[in-house]
C-alpha positions in Angstrom: 0.0 0.0 0.0 2.1 2.8 -1.3 1.3 6.3 0.1 2.7 9.7 -0.4 5.0 9.5 2.6 6.9 6.6 1.1 7.0 8.2 -2.4 8.6 11.3 -0.9 11.1 9.2 1.1 12.1 7.4 -2.1 12.4 10.7 -4.1 14.7 12.1 -1.3 16.9 9.0 -1.4 17.0 9.2 -5.2 18.1 12.9 -5.0 20.9 12.1 -2.6 22.1 9.1 -4.7 22.0 11.3 -7.8 24.1 14.0 -6.1 26.5 11.4 -4.8 27.0 9.9 -8.2 27.3 13.3 -9.8 29.9 14.4 -7.3 32.3 11.7 -8.5 33.0 13.2 -12.0 32.8 16.7 -10.5 35.5 15.8 -8.0 37.9 14.7 -10.8 36.9 17.8 -12.8 37.7 20.1 -9.9 41.0 18.4 -9.3 42.0 18.7 -13.0 40.7 22.2 -13.4 42.5 23.4 -10.3 45.7 21.9 -11.5 45.3 23.4 -15.0 44.6 26.8 -13.5 47.7 26.6 -11.3 49.8 25.8 -14.5 48.2 28.7 -16.4 48.7 31.1 -13.5 52.4 30.2 -13.3 52.8 30.7 -17.0 51.0 34.1 -16.8 53.3 35.1 -13.9 56.4 34.1 -15.8 55.3 35.9 -18.9 54.5 39.1 -17.0 57.8 38.8 -15.1 59.6 38.5 -18.5 57.8 41.6 -19.7 59.0 43.6 -16.6 62.6 42.3 -16.9 62.7 43.3 -20.6 61.5 46.8 -19.6 64.2 47.1 -16.9 66.9 45.8 -19.1 66.0 48.1 -22.0 65.9 51.2 -19.9 68.9 53.5 -20.4 69.1 56.5 -18.3 70.7 58.6 -21.0 67.8 57.9 -23.4 65.0 58.6 -20.9 64.7 60.7 -17.8 61.5 58.9 -16.6 61.1 55.2 -16.2 57.5 54.0 -16.8 56.9 51.0 -14.6 54.2 48.8 -16.2 51.0 48.5 -14.2 48.3 45.9 -14.5 44.8 45.2 -13.1 45.7 41.6 -12.8 49.3 41.5 -11.5 51.1 43.3 -8.7 54.9 43.5 -8.5 57.9 44.8 -6.7 61.7 45.0 -7.1 64.2 44.6 -4.2 67.9 45.2 -3.8 70.4 42.6 -2.7 69.5 43.2 0.9 65.8 42.5 0.2 65.0 46.2 0.7 62.2 47.5 -1.4 63.2 49.7 -4.3 59.7 50.0 -5.9 56.5 48.1 -5.0 52.9 47.9 -6.1 52.2 45.1 -3.6 49.8 45.5 -0.8 51.3 46.4 2.6 50.4 43.0 4.1 52.2 41.3 1.3 55.1 43.7 1.3 55.7 43.1 5.0 56.5 39.5 4.4 60.1 38.5 3.8 60.4 37.0 0.3 63.0 34.4 1.0 61.8 31.9 -1.5 62.7 30.7 -5.0 60.4 30.2 -7.9 56.7 30.1 -6.8 55.0 30.6 -3.4 51.5 31.1 -2.2 51.1 34.1 0.1 47.7 34.6 1.7 45.3 34.5 -1.2 47.9 35.3 -3.9 50.3 33.2 -6.0 53.7 34.9 -6.3 56.7 34.3 -8.6 60.3 35.4 -7.9 63.0 35.9 -10.4 66.5 37.1 -10.0 67.7 40.0 -12.2 70.8 40.7 -14.1 72.8 43.9 -13.2 70.7 46.9 -14.0 70.7 50.6 -13.5 68.4 50.3 -10.4 70.7 47.9 -8.7 67.7 45.6 -8.3 68.5 42.1 -7.3 65.1 40.4 -7.5 61.6 40.8 -9.0 58.5 39.5 -7.4 55.2 39.3 -9.3 51.9 38.3 -7.7 48.4 37.4 -8.9 45.2 36.8 -7.1 44.6 33.1 -6.6 40.9 33.2 -7.5 39.2 29.9 -8.0 35.6 31.3 -8.4 35.5 30.6 -12.1 36.5 26.9 -11.5 33.8 26.6 -8.8 31.2 28.3 -10.9 31.9 25.9 -13.8 31.8 23.0 -11.4 28.4 24.0 -10.1 27.0 24.4 -13.6 28.4 21.0 -14.6 27.1 19.4 -11.4 23.6 20.7 -12.1 23.6 19.5 -15.7 25.0 16.0 -14.7 22.6 15.7 -11.8 19.7 16.7 -13.9 20.4 14.0 -16.6 21.3 11.4 -14.0 18.1 12.1 -12.0 16.0 12.2 -15.2 17.4 8.9 -16.5 17.3 7.2 -13.1 13.7 8.4 -12.5 12.5 6.8 -15.7 14.5 3.6 -15.0 13.1 3.3 -11.4 9.6 4.2 -12.6 9.7 1.4 -15.2 11.2 -1.1 -12.7 8.6 -0.4 -10.0 5.7 -0.3 -12.3 4.9 -4.1 -12.0 5.1 -3.8 -8.1 2.9 -0.7 -8.2 0.3 -2.6 -10.3 0.5 -5.5 -7.9 0.0 -3.2 -4.9 -3.0 -1.7 -6.6 -4.4 -5.1 -7.4 -3.9 -6.2 -3.8 -5.5 -3.0 -2.5 -8.6 -3.5 -4.7 -8.7 -7.3 -3.9 -8.6 -6.6 -0.1 -11.3 -3.8 -0.5 -13.5 -6.2 -2.4 -12.9 -9.0 0.1 -13.6 -6.7 3.0 -16.8 -5.6 1.3 -17.9 -9.2 0.7 -17.1 -10.2 4.3 -19.1 -7.4 5.9 -22.5 -8.8 4.9 -22.0 -12.4 6.1 -20.5 -11.3 9.4 -23.5 -9.0 9.9 -25.9 -11.8 8.9 -24.2 -14.3 11.2 -24.3 -11.9 14.2 -28.0 -11.3 13.7 -28.8 -15.0 13.5 -26.7 -15.8 16.5 -28.5 -13.2 18.5 -31.9 -14.8 17.4 -30.6 -18.2 18.4 -29.5 -16.9 21.8 -33.0 -15.8 22.4 -34.2 -19.4 22.0 -31.2 -21.1 23.6 -30.3 -18.9 26.5 -27.1 -19.6 28.3 -26.0 -22.1 25.6 -22.2 -22.3 25.7 -21.8 -23.1 22.0 -23.9 -20.1 21.0 -21.9 -17.9 23.4 -18.6 -19.2 21.9 -19.9 -18.5 18.3 -21.0 -15.0 19.3 -17.7 -14.3 21.0 -15.8 -15.5 17.9 -18.0 -13.3 15.7 -17.2 -10.2 17.8 -13.5 -11.0 17.6 -13.9 -11.2 13.9 -15.8 -7.9 13.9 -12.9 -6.1 15.7 -10.3 -7.6 13.4 -12.5 -6.6 10.4 -12.9 -3.0 11.6 -9.1 -2.7 12.3 -8.3 -3.9 8.7 -11.0 -1.5 7.3 -9.6 1.4 9.2 -6.0 0.5 8.3 -6.9 0.4 4.6 -8.9 3.5 4.6 -7.1 5.6 7.2 -5.8 8.1 4.6 -9.4 8.6 3.4 -10.9 8.9 6.9 -12.2 12.5 7.4 -11.0 14.2 10.5 -14.6 14.9 11.6 -14.7 15.5 15.3 -17.9 15.9 17.3 -18.9 16.1 21.0 -19.3 12.5 22.3 -20.7 11.4 25.6 -17.6 9.4 26.5 -19.2 7.8 29.6 -22.2 6.4 27.7 -20.0 5.4 24.7 -17.6 3.4 27.0 -20.5 1.7 28.8 -21.9 0.5 25.4 -18.5 -0.8 24.3 -18.0 -2.7 27.5 -21.5 -4.2 27.0 -20.6 -5.2 23.5 -17.6 -7.2 24.7 -19.4 -8.7 27.6 -20.1 -11.9 25.8 -16.4 -12.4 25.0 -15.7 -11.9 28.7 -18.4 -14.3 29.9 -17.0 -17.0 27.5 -13.7 -16.9 29.5 -15.5 -16.3 32.9 -14.0 -12.8 33.1 -15.6 -10.1 35.2 -15.7 -6.4 34.1 -15.4 -3.9 36.9 -16.5 -0.5 35.8 -15.5 2.8 37.4 -16.9 5.1 34.7 -17.5 8.7 35.8 -20.7 10.0 34.3 -21.3 13.0 32.0 -17.8 13.1 30.6 -17.9 14.6 27.1 -15.1 14.6 24.6 -14.7 16.3 21.2 -13.3 13.4 19.1 -13.5 11.5 15.9 -16.0 8.6 16.6 -14.3 6.1 14.3 -11.0 6.7 16.0 -12.5 6.4 19.5 -14.0 3.1 18.5 -10.5 1.8 17.5 -8.9 2.9 20.8 -11.6 1.4 23.1 -12.3 -1.7 21.1 -8.7 -2.7 20.7 -8.0 -2.3 24.4 -11.0 -4.2 25.5 -10.4 -7.0 22.9 -6.7 -7.3 23.9 -7.6 -7.3 27.6 -10.0 -10.2 27.2 -7.7 -12.0 24.7 -4.6 -12.0 27.0 -6.4 -12.4 30.3 -6.5 -15.6 32.3 -9.8 -17.4 32.7 -11.9 -16.4 35.7 -10.0 -13.2 36.2 -11.0 -9.5 36.3 -10.7 -6.5 34.0 -11.1 -3.0 35.3 -12.3 -0.2 33.1 -11.9 3.3 34.5 -12.9 6.7 33.1 -12.2 9.8 35.2 -11.8 13.5 34.8 -8.8 15.1 36.5 -8.5 18.9 36.2 -8.0 19.5 32.5 -7.4 15.8 31.6 -9.4 12.8 31.1 -8.0 9.4 32.0 -9.0 6.2 30.3 -7.6 3.1 32.0 -7.8 -0.6 31.1 -6.4 -3.0 33.7 -6.3 -6.8 33.3 -4.9 -9.8 35.3 -3.4 -11.5 32.3 -0.1 -12.9 31.1 1.7 -9.5 31.1 4.0 -8.1 28.4 7.7 -9.0 28.2 8.8 -6.0 26.2 6.6 -2.9 26.4 8.7 -1.0 23.8 7.6 -3.3 21.0 3.8 -3.6 21.5 3.0 -0.6 19.3 5.0 -1.8 16.4 2.9 -2.9 13.3 2.4 -6.7 13.1 3.7 -7.3 16.6 1.7 -10.1 18.3 2.1 -10.9 22.0 0.8 -14.4 21.4 0.7 -16.0 18.0 -1.8 -18.6 19.1 -4.5 -16.1 19.9 -4.7 -14.9 16.3 -5.0 -11.4 14.9 -2.8 -9.5 12.5 -0.9 -7.4 15.1 -2.1 -4.0 13.7 -4.5 -3.0 16.4 -2.2 -1.3 18.8 -0.2 0.3 16.0 -3.5 1.9 14.9 -4.1 3.0 18.4 -0.7 4.5 18.7 -1.1 6.5 15.4 -4.5 7.8 16.5 -3.0 8.9 19.9 0.0 10.6 18.3 -2.3 12.4 15.9 -4.6 13.7 18.7 -1.9 14.4 21.3 -3.0 11.6 23.7 -0.3 10.4 26.1 0.0 6.7 26.6 1.4 4.9 29.7 1.8 1.2 29.9 2.6 -0.8 33.1 3.0 -4.6 33.0 4.2 -7.5 35.1 4.6 -11.0 33.8 1.8 -13.3 35.0 0.3 -10.4 37.0 -1.3 -8.2 34.4 -1.1 -5.1 32.3 -2.5 -1.5 32.6 -3.0 0.8 29.7 -3.5 4.5 30.6 -4.6 7.0 28.0 -4.5 10.7 29.0 -6.7 12.9 26.8 
């Protein structure tokens, strides 16, 4: 039964997988691009240094009174004497403060610098340093564009591949959904007919144990049927809340399950405060109460007691189901879907998972206390 939550989860997983796959070629592209850029920057620095050296070498004082030092928007440079003292510099102060005891290339802050030693010249300059901003923004920009293009094509192709591959399973799910809905529809009528006829037989054969067992079994079937029906249609159930006389509602549900209790010689003890009203979805309230009463009877020992309590405490309403049954070994697992405390007693193990979802949806706190062979207490705080 595929729903929107699962589809969104698979889409998110697909997006992450797509990005992961796309990052592999992007990583190698970035590595190669960065290396190529470093080579190009070094060549540019060498070429610009050669230009400056040629200017210095060709300068003759007798031919020119003013030396025009080349300036650039890309490069900065400086010339130093043999003692590494600045003769002329276009470098920033932060760069100029650093001692340039290096040969060839060096990265200084966010710049790549190149040093070349000069021949004898009129300025008595010993070395020339040329720097260029080490800006990788173009490489990163190109990588992002490439990543988006690669991700788009990978996502598009994988989307169609996955869509085609899950199509048979989607159809199978759809077929199973329709089959179960039809089966549930077909079961509803015979269960109803059987219950009516058993009630009529009970009028003739009062206190007949066989009739009582059949009636109890039919009520168990009814609870399981209603759980399955709610589970299949929970996304379509309208969140229609209305004021419900909780006290009267609970009394009627206990009466409904009384035959099941009598079959196992179980006594109901009711402590139901009157005139308690609650604004709730009636279908969801049925699922909470019926599942707890059904489970209490199912897992109780013969000739034991079940206590049902409904009480108002300040701004809260407490609904309590206490049995004297086999107890629960691991409380943390009971609300998991398909969990069954006892495989012999039957059921699909979806009842309490439905209850848990309804309680989470409506902000109902659940407390469970249990001791092995002593019993279990379920407390619901509305």
